[in-house]
DODREN-742458 format. One line per 10 residues: number of its first residue (from 1); their letters; for each residue x, y, z of C-alpha. Coordinates in steps of 0.1 Angstrom, whole numbers. Layout:
DODREN-742458
NUM> a> X,Y,Z ~ ...
END
This chain:
DODREN-742458
1> mqkvflehmm> 223,49,26 ~ 195,35,45 ~ 192,71,64 ~ 198,86,26 ~ 170,71,9 ~ 147,76,36 ~ 154,111,34 ~ 141,111,-1 ~ 112,92,5 ~ 103,123,30
11> qiakkggkia> 110,150,8 ~ 82,128,-18 ~ 60,127,11 ~ 65,163,16 ~ 59,177,-16 ~ 35,155,-30 ~ 13,164,0 ~ 17,198,-9 ~ 10,193,-48 ~ -20,168,-32
21> rdlledstpt> -37,197,-12 ~ -30,224,-39 ~ -49,204,-66 ~ -76,188,-44 ~ -98,211,-55 ~ -93,221,-91 ~ -78,184,-103 ~ -103,171,-132 ~ -103,136,-134 ~ -100,113,-165
31> lkpdlsvlte> -104,75,-168 ~ -78,53,-179 ~ -80,21,-205 ~ -86,1,-170 ~ -117,29,-162 ~ -97,34,-129 ~ -89,76,-120 ~ -60,95,-131 ~ -57,135,-123 ~ -31,160,-124
41> adlaisaltr> -19,150,-88 ~ -11,115,-100 ~ 11,126,-129 ~ 25,154,-107 ~ 35,133,-80 ~ 50,108,-99 ~ 74,135,-121 ~ 84,146,-86 ~ 92,113,-76 ~ 119,111,-108
51> relreflats> 132,142,-102 ~ 139,131,-63 ~ 152,93,-76 ~ 173,108,-105 ~ 206,98,-89 ~ 196,66,-78 ~ 177,54,-111 ~ 207,65,-129 ~ 226,36,-118 ~ 221,1,-127
61> ehilideedk> 215,-9,-88 ~ 178,9,-90 ~ 145,7,-105 ~ 115,22,-105 ~ 79,8,-107 ~ 52,34,-108 ~ 19,24,-116 ~ 15,59,-138 ~ 47,46,-157 ~ 32,32,-193
71> dhkryfdkki> 56,11,-192 ~ 59,-9,-163 ~ 56,-38,-177 ~ 90,-39,-186 ~ 103,-49,-154 ~ 79,-81,-151 ~ 108,-104,-155 ~ 126,-123,-128 ~ 156,-114,-146 ~ 158,-78,-142
81> leaspyiwvl> 141,-79,-107 ~ 170,-105,-92 ~ 195,-80,-109 ~ 179,-49,-90 ~ 193,-49,-57 ~ 169,-20,-48 ~ 136,-13,-61 ~ 113,16,-60 ~ 74,14,-61 ~ 53,38,-63
91> dpidgtrsfa> 17,48,-61 ~ 15,87,-64 ~ -22,90,-50 ~ -41,56,-37 ~ -72,63,-36 ~ -74,84,-65 ~ -114,80,-68 ~ -118,94,-31 ~ -95,123,-42 ~ -112,133,-72
101> nrlpmfgisi> -141,132,-53 ~ -126,156,-25 ~ -126,128,1 ~ -97,126,30 ~ -93,90,23 ~ -62,92,2 ~ -25,89,3 ~ 10,89,-9 ~ 26,55,-11 ~ 64,49,-17
111> gllkdlkpwl> 79,13,-11 ~ 118,3,-14 ~ 124,-31,-15 ~ 162,-45,-11 ~ 168,-79,-25 ~ 132,-82,-33 ~ 121,-84,4 ~ 102,-55,18 ~ 128,-29,38 ~ 116,8,37
121> glvyfpilke> 81,18,33 ~ 64,53,32 ~ 25,64,31 ~ 15,97,42 ~ -24,110,42 ~ -20,149,34 ~ -55,158,44 ~ -54,137,77 ~ -17,149,80 ~ -5,112,94
131> lfycdgrngy> 22,94,85 ~ 33,58,86 ~ 70,46,76 ~ 95,19,81 ~ 130,27,87 ~ 140,-8,79 ~ 140,-18,114 ~ 111,1,133 ~ 77,8,123 ~ 67,43,133
141> fvknaftqke> 28,66,133 ~ 32,104,131 ~ 5,125,139 ~ 6,161,124 ~ 32,150,103 ~ 56,180,84 ~ 41,206,113 ~ 57,222,139 ~ 30,199,164 ~ 44,166,149
151> ekiklklvdq> 43,135,174 ~ 61,101,166 ~ 51,73,179 ~ 69,37,176 ~ 47,9,161 ~ 38,-17,189 ~ 35,-56,179 ~ -7,-56,176 ~ -26,-87,181 ~ -61,-79,189
161> eitrqsifla> -85,-98,202 ~ -117,-99,175 ~ -150,-87,188 ~ -184,-78,177 ~ -170,-41,185 ~ -138,-51,160 ~ -136,-32,123 ~ -124,-58,94 ~ -112,-38,64 ~ -119,-46,28
171> tdsyfknfew> -120,-33,-8 ~ -151,-30,-24 ~ -147,-60,-48 ~ -147,-84,-19 ~ -186,-87,-15 ~ -183,-104,-50 ~ -162,-130,-40 ~ -169,-134,-6 ~ -196,-137,24 ~ -193,-127,60
181> dfsfctvmvl> -204,-137,92 ~ -213,-102,106 ~ -223,-117,137 ~ -185,-122,139 ~ -174,-82,137 ~ -182,-56,108 ~ -169,-51,75 ~ -163,-16,60 ~ -151,-5,29 ~ -130,23,27
191> scavtdlcwp> -119,20,-14 ~ -82,35,-3 ~ -55,1,0 ~ -32,20,18 ~ -58,31,48 ~ -67,-9,49 ~ -28,-17,52 ~ -17,7,76 ~ -44,12,101 ~ -48,-21,113
201> aigrgcgnif> -10,-17,122 ~ -22,8,147 ~ -56,-12,159 ~ -79,7,135 ~ -91,-24,123 ~ -85,-62,131 ~ -74,-70,96 ~ -79,-67,60 ~ -86,-92,28 ~ -68,-80,-2
211> rsnlwdfags> -62,-84,-36 ~ -46,-59,-58 ~ -15,-45,-74 ~ 20,-44,-61 ~ 18,-4,-58 ~ -7,-4,-39 ~ 10,-26,-13 ~ 42,-17,-14 ~ 48,14,8 ~ 30,-4,35
221> wpifrsagld> 44,-37,29 ~ 75,-31,54 ~ 52,-8,78 ~ 24,-37,90 ~ 55,-62,93 ~ 67,-42,116 ~ 37,-45,138 ~ 37,-82,136 ~ 11,-84,110 ~ 18,-103,72
231> frhwdtgkvl> 0,-110,41 ~ -14,-148,44 ~ -30,-165,12 ~ -66,-168,19 ~ -68,-207,14 ~ -29,-219,22 ~ -18,-194,52 ~ 14,-189,32 ~ 33,-154,40 ~ 42,-132,13
241> grldtdvfig> 74,-122,21 ~ 91,-112,-9 ~ 86,-101,-45 ~ 79,-126,-68 ~ 63,-129,-103 ~ 45,-163,-95 ~ 18,-146,-73 ~ 6,-118,-99 ~ -10,-121,-131 ~ 15,-105,-152
251> egdltwklkd> -7,-101,-185 ~ -15,-71,-201 ~ -35,-41,-179 ~ -37,-69,-153 ~ 1,-70,-146 ~ 16,-66,-113 ~ -24,-76,-100 ~ -21,-103,-71 ~ -32,-136,-85 ~ -53,-145,-52
261> yhilssernf> -65,-126,-25 ~ -46,-126,7 ~ -52,-119,44 ~ -38,-93,62 ~ -33,-103,101 ~ -14,-112,133 ~ -5,-150,132 ~ -29,-162,157 ~ -57,-140,143 ~ -55,-155,106
271> piiksrlksr> -70,-189,112 ~ -100,-175,131 ~ -107,-148,101 ~ -106,-175,77 ~ -134,-195,96 ~ -153,-168,92 ~ -147,-162,50 ~ -173,-180,28 ~ -161,-178,-7 ~ -181,-174,-40
281> lak> -147,-180,-57 ~ -158,-215,-66 ~ -197,-207,-73
END
């Protein structure tokens, strides 16, 4: 079934990418209660995904946690998650604010967890024509995805040396909570979680500091792990290797948001990056 699941993910990416490109100029954004952006493309790709996965979701073995499902909180239950061998997690458009402003830094992200662990993952950037995916064993980076010029590259273990030329990727909330030593390397804010998480897997950035929602990282999770990178708790260093409700806030609109920041890096670079962080959280 692994191959079948991946084929459905590819179809979601390919068809969803066309939807995103078609609506890029015409999609009228609105704001959700949490003030995040919602567009027609989000809703259309969400509906597409449910159609593509209908046969699986009709069984008791599969559930779908979709950012645009208004009732996704119902799955925030250990008993439900432990009873579901396959957990699909969808972000129809990650980087929606960029999409709404017709910027290319947005992606379609879908992950499939097996027995609560990251397994299959796919992130597609429709404008950049770049595709990242993990088939459960290996990760791949595809240039000119879904075109006749498609070029697939197997991901290798990444453990780059951090220099002044390096780029550390961060979310837009980073500077509210941390200070940074700019003599170490530069911080770049792209405002798109999937770029922050996929790009280090091919050496575009030495790491990332992250605290967002499950759907923001589920598709990227098996991809960056296939490149030898992991999420580690910014303070304790504990690796996030499985879905555990204890690491999420789980209340109201913050359901599925990580309680604490995590650093994406190689094992060697984690203590180096941590030493350059100065937290404002205790102030």
